[in-house]
N, C-alpha and C positions, 0 to 999 in steps of 0.2 A: 043701625047695624052694630054699633058698639055695644048696645045692651044685649044683643043676641049672643055675642061672643062671650059676655060675662055669664049669662045663664047656661051656656053650653059648658063652660069650664067649671062652674060650681058643682054639678053632679060628679064630674071627674075628680075634683078635689075631695069631695066627700067620700068617694069610692077609695081614693088613695089613703085618706085618713082612717077609714074603717079597716083597711088591710093592715096598716101599721099597728093599729090597736090590737088586732087579732094576733099579729106576730109577737108583739110585746107581751101579751097575755100568755103566750106559749112559753115564754122565758121565765116564768115565775119560779122562785126557789122553793122546792118542796123538801121537807125533812122526812126521811123514811127511817123508822126505827126497826132494827132487826132484832129478832129474839136473841137473848143471851146464849152464848155457846156453852155447852156443858163441858166441864173439865174432864178430859180423857187423858189418862196417863198410860203410856206404852211401857210395859214391863217385859223383861226377857225371861221371866219364869215360865216353867213348863205349864201351859194351860190345856194340854191335851191336843193342841193343834200341831205340835211338833213332837218328834220322837226325842228320846233322851239324848243329850249331847254326848258324843263319844269322847273317850280320853284321847287327847291329841299329844303325841310324844314330842318332847323337846329335841333340839339338835343333839344335846348331850345323850339323851336316851337312844337316839338313832345310831350314834357313833360309839356307844359303849360296848366293850367286850367283857366277857366274863373274866373273873380273876385267873382262872386256869388258862384261858386263851391269851391274856396279857402276859402271863409268866412264860408260856411257851414261845411267844413272839420275841420277848425281850431276851430270853436265853439264846435264841437263834441270832438276834442282832448283836449281842455282846459276846458271842462265841469267838475266842481268840483265833480260831481257824479262818474266820472271815474278816478279820480286822484290816486286811490289805484291800478289801473291796469297799468302794464308796457306799455310804449309808443308803442312798437311794437305790443303788443296784442291789444291795442286800435285801431291801424291802421288796423289790421286784422279784428277786429269786425266791423269797419266802412265799409271796403270793402265788407264784408258779408252782411251788412245791405243794402248798396246801390246797390249791384249787386245780390240781392236775386233771381231774375228770369232772370238771365243773359242768353241772346240768343246767342249761339255760331254760328258764321258765318265764311265764308272763306275769310274774309277781315280784314286787319289790320287798326285800327283807331288810331288817336292820343289820348292823355289822356282825353282831354275835350269831344271829340266825344264819346269815350268809355263810359264815365260817363253819358253823355246826352242820348245816344241811348241805354244804358244798353246792348250792344252787341259788337261783334267782335270776334277775334280769341284769342288763348292763348297769342300771342305776344301783343295784345291789353291790356290784363290784366297785363302783365309784364310792359308795358309802364305806365299804370295807377298806378300800385304799386310803380314804380320808382318816378313818379310825387308826389304822396302822401308822400312817405318817405322823399323825398327831402324837401318838404314844411314843414314837421314836424322836420327836422334836424336829421332824422334817417339815419344810415349808411345802405347801401344795397349792397348785393353782389350776383353774379349769379354763378351757377354751371352748367356745361354742363352735361346733362344726355343722355346716349346712351342706349336706350332700344330697343332691337331687337323684331321685330314682327314675331311670328311664326304662322304657319297655321296648 
């Protein structure tokens, strides 16, 4: 009986050995060579895919007034009649004077256009205010307002 146990276990051992060899063969290291990448350079030149880049105004361009507009404002601000009025109040009074019949539109203008056309949106008025404050040497600050609309 002892021989029979050995013969029964030999095919089991061979089977186990064959499985291990197959598993090890699957772990072979294979080197795969990929084709070389072509060098592609991305350029920002106009290749016809994009339209021509528009001129983007600088903050100085946006807040610039014409020489005539600057002179009129500074004459008002330096008028001896208004010297007892604080500078920020004088600026406020000037804006009210020159934008008395302001026409609200859905377009943003730069400072000189806002003053010349007496129109624009609320951002146009903020741009004009910034330009006038800067010209008079007044400090200006903005605050984000979040007002919810209810129906």
